[in-house]
Each structure stands twice: as structure tokens, then as C-alpha cells.
C-alpha positions in Angstrom: 109.1 96.2 87.3 108.7 98.8 90.0 108.0 96.8 93.2 105.3 99.3 94.1 103.2 97.9 91.3 102.9 94.7 93.4 101.5 96.2 96.6 97.8 95.5 95.9 95.8 92.9 94.0 92.7 93.9 92.1 89.2 92.8 93.1 86.7 92.2 90.3 84.0 94.0 92.3 85.9 97.3 92.0 84.8 97.7 88.4 81.1 97.7 89.5 81.9 100.1 92.4 83.7 102.5 90.1 80.8 102.5 87.7 78.4 103.3 90.5 80.6 106.2 91.6 80.7 107.6 88.0 76.9 107.5 88.0 76.7 109.2 91.4 79.0 112.0 90.2 76.4 112.8 87.5 73.8 113.0 90.2 76.0 115.3 92.3 76.2 117.7 89.4 72.4 117.7 89.1 71.8 118.1 92.8 74.3 121.1 92.9 72.4 122.8 90.1 69.1 122.4 92.0 70.4 123.4 95.4 70.3 127.1 94.7 73.5 128.0 96.5 76.4 125.9 95.4 79.1 127.9 97.2 77.3 127.6 100.5 76.7 123.9 100.0 80.4 123.3 99.2 81.6 125.4 102.2 79.3 123.4 104.5 80.7 120.1 103.2 84.3 121.3 103.5 83.5 122.2 107.2 82.3 118.6 107.6 85.6 117.4 106.1 87.8 119.5 108.4 85.8 118.6 111.5 86.0 114.9 110.6 89.7 114.8 109.7 90.8 116.5 112.9 88.3 114.5 115.0 89.8 111.2 113.8 93.1 112.4 115.3 91.5 113.2 118.7 90.4 116.8 118.3 87.6 117.4 120.8 85.9 120.4 119.2 82.3 119.9 118.1 81.1 120.5 114.6 79.4 123.7 115.7 82.6 125.0 117.2 84.6 124.1 114.1 82.1 126.1 112.0 82.4 129.1 114.4 86.2 129.0 114.1 86.0 129.0 110.3 83.5 131.8 110.3 85.7 133.9 112.6 83.6 133.6 115.7 85.3 133.3 119.2 85.4 129.7 120.5 86.4 128.4 124.0 88.5 125.3 123.6 92.0 123.9 123.8 94.3 126.2 121.8 95.9 123.1 120.1 92.5 121.9 118.9 91.6 125.4 117.6 95.0 125.7 115.8 94.4 122.3 114.2 91.1 123.4 112.7 92.5 126.6 111.4 95.5 124.7 109.9 93.2 122.1 108.2 90.9 124.8 106.8 94.0 126.5 105.3 95.3 123.3 103.8 92.0 122.3 102.2 91.6 125.7 100.7 95.1 125.3 99.1 94.0 122.2 97.2 94.0 123.9 93.8 97.6 125.1 94.4 99.1 121.7 95.3 100.4 119.1 92.8 99.7 115.6 94.0 103.0 114.3 92.6 105.3 116.9 94.0 107.3 116.0 97.1 107.8 119.7 97.8 104.0 120.3 97.8 103.5 117.3 100.1 105.9 118.9 102.6 104.2 122.3 102.1 100.8 120.8 102.8 102.1 119.1 105.9 103.5 122.5 107.1 100.0 124.0 106.6 98.4 121.2 108.5 100.9 121.2 111.5 101.9 124.9 111.7 102.7 126.0 115.3 101.9 122.4 116.5 105.0 120.4 115.5 108.7 120.9 115.7 109.3 119.1 112.4 106.4 120.8 110.6 106.8 120.5 106.9 109.8 118.1 107.2 110.2 114.4 107.0 110.8 112.9 110.4 114.3 112.6 111.7 113.7 109.5 113.9 111.8 106.3 114.1 108.0 106.0 114.6 105.6 103.3 115.6 101.8 103.0 115.5 100.5 101.6 118.8 97.0 100.4 119.6 94.9 101.6 122.6 96.1 98.4 124.4 99.7 99.3 123.9 100.3 96.6 121.3 102.6 97.5 118.4 100.5 97.7 115.2 103.0 99.0 112.7 106.5 100.4 112.6 107.1 103.1 110.0 110.0 103.0 107.5 113.5 104.0 108.6 113.8 107.8 108.7 116.8 107.6 106.3 114.6 105.7 103.7 111.6 108.0 104.0 112.5 110.7 101.4 113.3 108.1 98.7 110.2 106.0 99.5 107.9 109.0 99.3 109.4 110.2 96.0 109.1 106.6 94.6 105.5 106.5 95.7 104.5 109.8 94.1 106.3 108.8 90.9 104.3 105.5 90.9 101.1 107.4 91.4 101.8 109.8 88.6 102.5 107.0 86.1 99.9 104.6 87.4 97.5 103.4 84.8 94.9 102.4 87.4 91.7 104.3 87.8 92.2 107.5 89.9 89.8 106.1 92.5 92.2 103.1 92.9 95.4 105.1 92.6 94.3 107.7 95.2 93.4 105.0 97.7 96.6 103.1 97.2 98.7 106.3 97.7 96.7 107.1 100.8 97.4 103.7 102.2 101.1 103.8 101.3 101.6 107.1 103.0 100.2 105.6 106.2 102.4 102.6 105.7 105.6 104.7 105.3 104.5 107.1 108.0 106.8 109.8 106.7 106.1 112.5 109.4 106.4 112.5 113.2 102.8 113.5 113.4 99.9 114.3 111.0 100.3 111.2 108.8 96.6 110.5 108.9 95.6 114.0 108.0 98.1 114.3 105.1 97.0 110.9 103.8 93.3 111.8 103.7 94.1 115.3 102.2 96.3 113.8 99.5 93.6 111.3 98.4 91.2 114.2 98.2 93.7 116.1 96.1 94.3 113.3 93.7 90.6 112.8 93.2 90.0 116.5 92.8 92.6 116.6 90.0 90.6 113.9 88.3 87.2 115.4 89.0 87.0 118.9 90.7 83.8 117.9 92.5 85.9 115.8 94.9 87.5 118.9 96.4 84.2 119.4 98.2 83.2 115.8 99.0 83.0 114.9 102.7 84.9 111.7 102.4 86.6 112.3 105.8 83.1 112.4 107.4 82.3 108.9 106.3 85.8 107.7 107.4 85.1 109.3 110.8 81.7 107.6 111.2 83.4 104.3 110.4 86.7 104.9 112.2 87.1 101.4 113.5 86.6 99.9 110.0 89.1 102.4 108.6 91.8 101.3 111.0 90.9 97.7 110.5 91.2 98.1 106.7 94.7 99.6 107.2 95.7 96.7 109.5 94.2 94.0 107.2 96.3 95.5 104.3 99.7 94.6 105.9 99.3 91.4 108.0 102.7 90.1 108.9 105.3 90.8 106.3 102.9 90.7 103.4 101.5 94.0 102.0 98.3 94.0 100.0 96.2 97.1 100.4 93.2 95.5 98.6 91.1 95.7 101.9 91.9 99.4 102.3 91.1 100.2 98.7 87.8 98.3 99.0 86.9 100.3 102.2 87.8 103.6 100.5 85.7 102.9 97.4 82.7 102.3 99.7 83.5 105.5 101.8 83.7 107.5 98.6 80.4 106.2 97.3 78.7 107.0 100.6 80.2 110.5 100.7 78.6 111.2 97.3 75.3 109.9 98.6 75.7 112.2 101.6 76.5 115.2 99.4 73.4 114.5 97.3 71.2 114.0 100.3 72.3 117.4 101.8 71.9 119.2 98.5 68.4 117.6 98.0 67.3 118.6 101.5 68.2 122.2 100.8 65.6 122.2 98.1 62.9 119.8 99.4 63.0 120.9 103.1 64.5 124.4 102.9 67.4 123.1 105.0 69.7 125.8 106.4 73.3 124.7 106.1 74.2 125.3 109.7 76.3 122.6 111.3 74.9 120.9 114.4 76.5 118.5 116.8 75.8 115.1 115.3 76.5 111.9 117.3 79.1 109.6 115.8 78.9 105.8 115.8 75.2 105.9 116.4 74.0 102.4 117.5 71.5 100.5 115.4 68.1 101.2 116.8 65.2 98.7 116.8 63.8 99.7 113.4 67.3 99.8 111.8 67.9 96.3 113.1 64.6 95.1 111.5 65.6 96.7 108.2 69.0 94.9 108.3 67.3 91.6 109.0 65.0 92.1 106.1 67.8 93.0 103.8 69.9 90.1 105.0 67.1 87.7 103.9 66.0 89.7 100.7 68.6 92.1 99.4 66.4 93.3 96.6 63.6 94.5 98.8 62.3 98.0 97.9 61.7 100.7 100.5 58.0 100.5 99.7 57.9 96.7 100.5 59.9 97.2 103.7 57.5 99.9 104.8 54.5 97.7 104.3 56.3 94.8 106.1 57.2 97.0 109.1 54.1 99.1 109.2 55.9 102.5 108.7 56.0 105.1 105.9 58.3 104.9 102.9 59.9 108.2 104.1 60.8 106.6 107.4 62.4 103.6 105.7 64.4 105.8 103.4 65.7 107.9 106.3 66.9 104.8 108.1 68.5 103.4 104.9 70.3 106.7 104.5 71.6 106.5 108.1 72.7 102.9 107.7 74.5 103.7 104.5 76.3 106.7 106.0 77.4 104.5 109.0 78.9 102.1 106.5 76.5 99.2 107.5 75.0 98.8 104.1 75.8 99.8 100.5 73.9 99.9 97.3 75.2 97.6 94.5 74.0 98.5 91.0 71.2 101.0 90.0 68.3 102.1 92.1 65.9 100.1 90.0 67.7 96.8 89.3 70.4 96.8 92.0 70.3 95.4 95.5 71.5 96.2 99.1 74.6 94.6 100.4 75.1 94.3 104.2 78.6 95.3 105.3 77.9 94.8 109.0 75.8 91.7 109.7 72.8 92.2 112.0 73.2 90.9 115.5 
């Protein structure tokens, strides 16, 4: 048995989460048809993805600046940050040309992401690498450089032959790329891009989903899920897969929300500077407390209890969901809310 088959254990809840994602994909199709401008909607969400994926790695450009760069407008900013955005835009636009199971394409994508930024662009690293926390503590040491080519080839072969659902396989490949850490830099960006690629091969809609945006908004949880997946010598990326399933579902909700607002509110798809890691305000805290006690409460009942409108409750539920603090389990009618982050 290929030892890679043993690097995660299944969670029974995944089946329900996968079913919910299938249902959301149908809603995405409908929301795109109603949006009136599918191309602009998809471009907007790809801009969100590029901004988020580079921001996770420390890029300081705002969402508005990223949009200007992509639209060919002059932007004042660090040349390195501007180059990162241009590279990421190129790499994401190349998604249809990559094969997710090709080592050569993985290297080519890395070259696109790190062009003019890295001496070993498009090449596996020649030396050792370690992941260190902000406090200087060693979090993870990547594989020996001599083992990297073989490990990456083995991983992609496993992914291609995996009988798991693509949502699971893509998350597992993403995790394993971070674990091997095959490049001197750009491992996070390539891991997120490669998961998007695998999902897009399964369902083309995923090429435009802002998954990275939800990861960015929940960056601490993203890194915690990575760490929880390899405690000590044991490797089990179940926590990371669980996190990514929630992030994917939330990204679909976000896509639907944006598409719906273009119809209901005449929203112009112009990026603005949105604060990240928004703290829970007083009303959101009250909603969390209500849901903690009664997970099946409807928006209407919460509105009556808190003395606000249904629309206000729905807006706060949307924000809490995008921040990864709650998730919907089951259908809108018979399901319930699950709190991910417990109220203070």
C-alpha cells in the first residue's frame, strides 16, 4: 500500500459537508445566470483571490491597488509587491493550461508565481528550509532537498489515482505540498493555486471561487489547521481538510452573495479596501450567544428577539460566516447553525 494513503483519517461529517457544497454549486450556477455580467463577476472574484493569496504571504498592497495593477493603472508601492501581484494574476489565468498531476506544470506555475523575485524560480529548492513562527519557534522542517523531487512526484501520482472526492483530494494535496515545502519560497501560494486547479478540473466554476479570500480572513485558523495536522511525528491532515471544506463552502456563499447583490442592489464590482479579521461587534456577539443556545433559530426569530430587522440579522450572519465563526449545516429550511468560534 502506498504510504501516502495513510496520511489522513476520514471524518464522517465530511459527507454532509460535501453534499452541502454540491448544493451550493447549483446555486452558484443560478446566481451567475442572474448576475447579468458573468465575465465581470468572475474577474472581480479572481482579483479577490490574487489579493488574498499574496496578502497571506505579507504583501502590503490594498485590494484597490491590486485591482489597479491588474487593470493596467499606475500604482505607487513596493516593486516586489507589485511584481507578486502581476505574477499571481498571470499564474491564475494559466489555470486552464496546467495539469494538476504534472511535476513540470507545477514547476512552471511556480516560475510564473515567483518570476523576477526568486533565484530558484521554477526549481525545487537546493537546500534545507524551516517554517518558523513569529516568536522564533521552529514549527516545521521541510523534507530534505534531495528527497523533494521524488516526494512531489509521488504525491501527484497519489492525487491522480486517489478515489477520494476531489474536495478531499485537493485539500490533502494542498496540505502535503506545505508539508514537503518543495520550494525556497512561494510554497503557500503554489499550494493554494494547486488546490484551486484540482477543483477547477473537477468543476470549472472553482477557477473563479475566492477560496483564498476566506483563508485570508481566517489566517490564524489556516495555520493552526496546518500545525494540528502534524503534531510531533504523527501526520494526519484531517484538521486541515476539515478547515478547507468549511473555507470552500464559505467561498461559495460569498460568490453567491456578490452575484446576488449585483442584481438586488445594482452593486458595481469595484474592489474597495475591506478590513480583515473584523472583531465581533455587540450585535454579532448577541447573535453568537443566541445560536450557541438555539442552533436552529431562524433569522426572523433572532430579529424579533434582538429588536432589529431580518435584513440586519442576515447581514451579520453573512459576515460571521465569511469570518469563519459560524457555518450552516444542512439545508436552509431544516438545517442549523454551527459555531466554530465560541462566543466570549
